[in-house]
C-alpha positions as CSV (number, residue, x, y, z in Angstrom):
1,X,-55.8,-28.5,37.7
2,X,-54.4,-31.4,39.9
3,X,-52.9,-29.8,42.8
4,X,-50.5,-32.7,43.2
5,X,-49.2,-32.9,39.7
6,X,-49.9,-29.7,38.0
7,X,-51.9,-31.7,35.3
8,X,-54.7,-29.7,33.5
9,X,-58.0,-31.7,33.9
10,X,-60.4,-29.2,32.5
11,X,-60.1,-25.9,30.4
12,X,-62.8,-23.5,29.4
13,X,-62.6,-20.4,27.1
14,X,-65.6,-18.0,26.5
15,X,-66.8,-16.9,23.8
16,X,-66.9,-20.4,22.7
17,X,-66.3,-21.7,19.2
18,X,-65.5,-24.8,17.3
19,X,-61.7,-25.3,17.3
20,X,-62.0,-27.8,14.4
21,X,-63.3,-25.1,12.3
22,X,-60.5,-22.5,12.9
23,X,-60.1,-21.7,9.2
24,X,-63.5,-20.0,9.4
25,X,-62.8,-17.9,12.4
26,X,-62.0,-14.4,11.6
27,X,-63.2,-12.5,14.7
28,X,-60.2,-12.0,17.0
29,X,-62.5,-12.6,20.1
30,X,-62.5,-16.2,19.3
31,X,-59.3,-17.4,20.7
32,X,-58.5,-19.8,23.4
33,X,-58.2,-17.3,26.1
34,X,-56.9,-19.9,28.7
35,X,-53.7,-20.4,26.6
36,X,-53.6,-17.6,24.2
37,X,-54.7,-14.7,26.2
38,X,-52.4,-12.5,27.6
39,X,-53.0,-10.9,31.2
40,X,-51.2,-8.7,33.6
41,X,-50.8,-10.5,36.9
42,X,-51.5,-7.4,39.0
43,X,-50.5,-7.2,42.8
44,X,-49.7,-10.9,43.0
45,X,-46.6,-10.1,40.9
46,X,-45.4,-8.2,44.1
47,X,-44.4,-11.5,45.4
48,X,-41.8,-11.8,42.6
49,X,-40.3,-8.2,43.2
50,X,-39.9,-9.1,46.9
51,X,-38.2,-12.6,46.0
52,X,-35.9,-10.8,43.6
53,X,-34.8,-8.4,46.2
54,X,-34.1,-11.4,48.6
55,X,-32.3,-13.4,45.9
56,X,-30.1,-10.3,45.1
57,X,-29.5,-9.8,48.7
58,X,-30.5,-6.1,48.6
59,X,-33.3,-6.6,51.1
60,X,-34.3,-8.6,54.2
61,X,-37.8,-8.8,55.3
62,X,-37.2,-5.9,58.1
63,X,-35.3,-3.5,55.6
64,X,-36.8,-0.2,56.3
65,X,-38.2,2.1,53.5
66,X,-38.7,5.5,55.0
67,X,-40.7,8.4,53.4
68,X,-42.2,6.6,50.6
69,X,-44.2,8.9,48.4
70,X,-47.9,8.7,47.8
71,X,-47.1,8.9,44.0
72,X,-44.2,9.2,41.8
73,X,-43.8,10.2,38.0
74,X,-42.3,7.9,35.4
75,X,-42.3,9.4,31.8
76,X,-45.9,10.7,31.3
77,X,-47.6,8.5,33.8
78,X,-48.1,8.7,37.5
79,X,-47.7,5.7,39.8
80,X,-49.9,5.9,42.7
81,X,-50.8,4.1,45.8
82,X,-54.4,2.5,45.7
83,X,-54.7,3.1,49.5
84,X,-54.1,6.7,50.6
85,X,-53.8,5.9,54.1
86,X,-50.8,3.4,53.6
87,X,-47.9,4.6,55.9
88,X,-44.8,6.4,54.5
89,X,-42.4,4.2,56.5
90,X,-42.7,0.5,55.6
91,X,-40.5,-2.5,56.0
92,X,-40.2,-4.8,52.9
93,X,-42.3,-7.4,54.6
94,X,-45.0,-4.6,55.1
95,X,-44.8,-3.4,51.6
96,X,-45.9,-7.0,50.6
97,X,-48.5,-7.2,53.2
98,X,-50.1,-3.9,52.5
99,X,-49.7,-4.3,48.6
100,X,-47.7,-1.1,48.4
101,X,-47.1,0.2,44.9
102,X,-44.4,2.6,45.6
103,X,-42.6,0.4,48.1
104,X,-42.7,-2.3,45.3
105,X,-41.0,0.2,42.9
106,X,-38.5,1.1,45.4
107,X,-37.5,-2.6,45.9
108,X,-37.2,-3.1,42.2
109,X,-35.0,0.0,41.9
110,X,-32.6,-1.6,44.7
111,X,-32.4,-4.7,42.4
112,X,-31.9,-2.8,39.0
113,X,-33.4,-3.5,35.7
114,X,-30.7,-6.2,34.4
115,X,-31.0,-8.3,37.7
116,X,-34.7,-8.0,38.0
117,X,-35.1,-9.1,34.4
118,X,-32.6,-12.0,35.0
119,X,-34.3,-13.1,38.0
120,X,-37.7,-13.2,36.3
121,X,-36.1,-15.2,33.4
122,X,-34.5,-17.7,36.0
123,X,-37.9,-18.4,37.6
124,X,-39.6,-18.8,34.3
125,X,-42.1,-15.8,34.4
126,X,-40.7,-14.4,31.2
127,X,-40.4,-17.7,29.3
128,X,-42.5,-19.1,26.6
129,X,-45.3,-21.2,28.1
130,X,-45.0,-25.1,27.5
131,X,-48.3,-26.6,27.2
132,X,-50.0,-29.8,25.3
133,X,-52.2,-27.2,23.3
134,X,-50.3,-25.7,20.5
135,X,-52.2,-22.4,20.6
136,X,-50.3,-20.3,23.3
137,X,-49.5,-16.7,23.6
138,X,-46.3,-15.4,22.2
139,X,-44.1,-14.3,25.2
140,X,-43.0,-10.5,24.4
141,X,-39.3,-9.9,24.8
142,X,-39.5,-7.2,27.6
143,X,-36.8,-4.4,27.9
144,X,-36.6,-3.2,31.5
145,X,-36.0,0.5,31.5
146,X,-36.7,2.7,34.6
147,X,-40.4,2.9,33.7
148,X,-41.0,-0.7,32.7
149,X,-38.9,-1.8,35.9
150,X,-41.3,0.5,37.9
151,X,-44.6,-0.9,36.4
152,X,-43.6,-4.4,36.5
153,X,-42.6,-4.3,40.1
154,X,-46.3,-4.1,41.1
155,X,-47.7,-6.2,38.3
156,X,-48.4,-4.1,35.5
157,X,-46.7,-4.0,31.9
158,X,-45.7,-7.6,32.1
159,X,-48.0,-10.3,30.7
């Protein structure tokens, strides 16, 4: 990608196939993974959670979160901290710096599901990707209930 313009200079997708013979391709492994593959963003998504908190005015960098649990239950799933040594008391800024899962959940809960989804739509994260190549993944319409909000806050469940 050209860092100045965003223009795509080169694109590679493996396993390789001949895109001119798509009618003959029946194996689902043979897609253009660069444009049609869907991936969870993981911890890099925590920057969007923090930005949503700032945008909605519910946190500042020095907003303190005290007594953060090491794990929380959401439905039948358990959300855990990847680092058992992460402190229980962190500021919003420290949550991002230490990549805290539970702290990210707490920030998203302050924002709320409707406002969190609205923020992600405004910045284009939930929008269909516009690209020169027609073969792009279809963007799912995400409903942000309490568990989707929790998992999305730290980069899982949103592709």
